[in-house]
N, C-alpha and C positions, 0 to 999 in steps of 0.2 A: 935155352931159356929165352923167352920173349923179353922185350924191353920192360913191359909193364909188370912182369913177374919178378923183377928185381925189388927186394924189400924196400929200399929207399924210394924208388919210383912209385911203387904201389902205395906206400904210406902217403906220399905227397898227393897223388891223385885222389886217394880216399878222403883226405882232409879237404881238398878242393871241392869234392862232391858234397861233403858235409856242410861246408861254408855256403855253397850255392843254395842248398836246401834251406838253410837258416835265413839267408838273405831274401830268398823268394817269399818265405813266410812273413818276414818283417815288412816287406813291401806291400803285402796284402793285409797287413794289420792282424796277422794270425788267422785270417779267414780263408786262406787258400785251400789246401787239401782238407783241413778240418771241416770247413763249411760243406764241402761236397760230401764228405763222409757222413756228417750229421744229417744231411738231407735225404740220404738213402733210407729205404724202409721206414717211412714216416709213421707207420702203424705201430711201431715199437718205440715207446717213449724212452727218453734218456734220463734215467734215474740213477744218479751217481754220487759218490763221495770220493775224496782224495785220501791217500794213505802213503806213508813212507815206511818201508820195511828195512830194518837194520841188517847188514851183512858185513862180513869181514873184508869184502872187496870194496864196497862203497854203499851208502844208503841208496835204496831203490825206490823211486817214486812209482806209484801205481794209481790207476783209476779203478774204483770198485763199482761195478754195475749191479744194481739190486733187482731181484726178480719182482715182477708186478703182483703176483698172487702167491702168498705163502701161508702156510699153516702157522698161526701165531704160537702154537704150542711146540712146534718142532723147528729147529734151526735148519735152514736149507743147505744142501750140499754146496761145495765150492769148486770152481774150475779156474785154474791159473793159466792165462794165455800169454804166449810169447810171440811178438810180432816178427815179421820178416824184414829183409833189408840187407842180406848178404853178410850179416854179422858186423856191418859197418854203418848202415843208415838207421836213424832213430825214426821209426814210422808207426808209432803207437796209434795215432789217430786213424790210420787207414783201417784198423780193425774195429773201429767203433760200430759199424753196422753188424758185424759178426757178434760182438759182445752183447749188443742190445737184443739181437735175435736169440742168442742162447739163454740170456737171462729170462726172456719171456717164454720161449718154447721148451726149454729144458728145466726151468724152475730153479736155476742155480745162481749163486753169487758168482760173478765173473770178475777176476782180478787181472786187469790188463797191465802188464809190467813194462816199465821203461828201464830195461836192463843196460848194463855197460856194453859198449861196442868197441871194436878195433878201429883204427890202430892204437888208440889210446889205451885200450885194455885188450891185448891179444890173448889167445888161448894160453892157459886154461881158465882165465878169469871169468868169462861169460858163463860157461857151464857150471863152474863152482858157485858163482853167485846165484844162478838159477836154482840150483839144488838147495842152497841155503834159504832162498825165498820160499820154495815149496815146503821145506821143513818148518819154517816159521809159520806159514799159513796153516799147516797141519796142527801145530802146537798152540795156536792162539785163537782158535775158533770160538771158545767160550767167551773170550773178551770182545771179539769183533762181531759176533752175531751169525756165524756160519758153523756148519758141522765139519770140523777138520778130519773126522774119521770117514767122511764120504767125500773124498778128494779126487779130482781128476786134473790132468795137465794136457796142454796142447799148444800147437802153434802152426803158423804158415811159413813156408820156405825156411829161412834160417831159424825161425822160431820153432819149426817142427824138429829141426836138428837139435835144438836145445831141449825140447820136450823129451826126445829120445835119450839124450844125455842125462837128463834128470832121472828118467826111469831106470837107466843103467846104474847110476850112482845109488839110487834107492835099493836096487837089487843087491848091490855089493855091500851096502852099509846096513842092510836089514831094516830099512824103513826110510821115510814113512810109507805107509800102505797107500798105493795109488790104484784106484778102481779102474781107470782107463787112461791111456795115452793116445792123443789124437795127433797123427802125423800127416799134415796137409802139404802136399808136394814138397817134401823136405829134401835138403842136400844131405846125403848119408854116406858119400864116398868122395872125400877130398883127396884121397890118396891116388885116385885115377885122374890124370890130366884131362881137363875139359875138352881138349882137342881130340881125345880118344873116345869121347862119348858121342852118341848119335841120336839125333831127334828124328821124329817122323816127318818133319817138314824141313825145307831148305834153310829158312831163316827164322829159327825159334827166338823167343823173347830173350832167353839167356844166351849170351855170346861168349866165346873164349876170352875175349879181352876183359869182360866183366869178371870172369872167374879168376883171371890173373890178379886183378886188383883186390877183389874180395878175399880170395883164398890166401893170397900172400899177406894181406894185412892181418887176417885172422890168425893164420899159422905160418909165420915167416920161415920157419925151419921145415923144409919139405920132409925131412925124416920123421917129423912128429905128426904128419897128416894121416898116418895109419893108426893113430890112437883110437881106441874104441869109443871114446866120447866125441870123436870127430868123424870117423869112418866105419860105423858098425856094419855097413853093407859091403865093405871090402873083404876080399878072401883071406886077408891076414888075420882077421878077427875070428877066432874059432872057439871062443869061450862058450860054455853051456849057458843058455839064456832061460833055462827052466826056472819058473817062478817070477819072471819079469812081469811088469804090469801088462794086463791085456791091452791090445792095441787096435785102433782103427787107422788104416793107412789109406790115404786118398792120393791118387795120381792123375795127372792130366795127359791126355793122349799125345799131344805135340810137345810136351815138355822135355828139355834136354836131360832132366833128372828122373824121368819116368823109370828107366831101367833099374836104377839103384833103389828106388822106392819099391819096385816089384821084387827085387832080390831080397830086400830086408823083410818085406811082407812074408815071403816064403820061409825065411829064416825064423820069423816069429811063429808062423804056422807049425813048423817042425818042433818048436818049443812048447806048443800048445797055448800060445799067447795071442793068436790073431782072432779078434772079434769079427773083423770083416775088412775087405778091400773094396773101395769104391773107385771105379774108373770113370773119369769125366771125358766123354767123347767130344772130339772137335775143339778141345780147349788146350791152352798153353799155360805156361807158368804165370801165376798171378791173375788168372782169368777172373776170379771172383771180385777183383777190384773194379771191373768195368761191366761185366755181364751179370745183370741182376737175376736173370732167369736161372742160369747155371749156378750162381751163388746160392740162391734160395734152395735149389735142389740139394746141393752139398751140405749147406747149413742144416737143412732138415734131417739129413742122415746123421750129422754130428749130434744134433739135439736128441734124436731118438736113442742113439747109443749112450749118450750121457744119462738120459732118464733110466735106461735099462741098467746101466752100471751102478747108479746110485740109488736105485729103487724109488725113484721119484714119480709121483702121480699128480698131474696137474688137475686142479679142481676149478 
């Protein structure tokens, strides 16, 4: 076991990383990463409102992105988005360009969720809260102005892992009905040590030391990392996935997590639940945070799949 994989050490380092992010944001007056995110894709206006969703874990704050063009007689579909950050960092604003893009190009209400993170809330709190959030969104559409029966979920990196966990819980609980799960370069196998994973390049964005901090903070007990809500791409999960929400899986060529994304996509295909797999050539983990061209390509694929899954036609 590496030094950073010790729970006490990982917890300390994770909290230092969290504090450093908060301090950097305060020094910039809250204009640091948020301003850069809001400046991207300026053709898509930022039409939002704030929302707090009650859950048994903790209240979840969310930003609701409203579509620009809607049929006044029909409530728009709703897409719940979970941000990335290794289950440790709160990076909701980084997904602002994605949320604006999808609201405009898919015609959906996008709910960008500020969910609980480790080490303050280790597994199973985040996936449980994520599922309760999605269930609440499905049940309160009439009050909030969206169609909860045309519901999709998705996320980037750790958010993709949570979206997969939500779809799994919905399958096992018999609802809510999810029209599509979007898994964007997700971690789907924490049971396999990061040092045993191989990337297509020598120095990928994700490094083993990061996995030590993130994975240990999120699931301190290594024996629990094979849980289906954590590692559905690991060989230990052999449950029948027939009936799970249809999925779009997006993997990046150079990403350390590419192989597990591909494995899970094949598992979903075998269950008749794979809508498509989109491979991003020449890209690494988190590529869409800096490469506008590749981001637009992937976001367009997501928007198309959302429209098809929800039966939405833009006018």
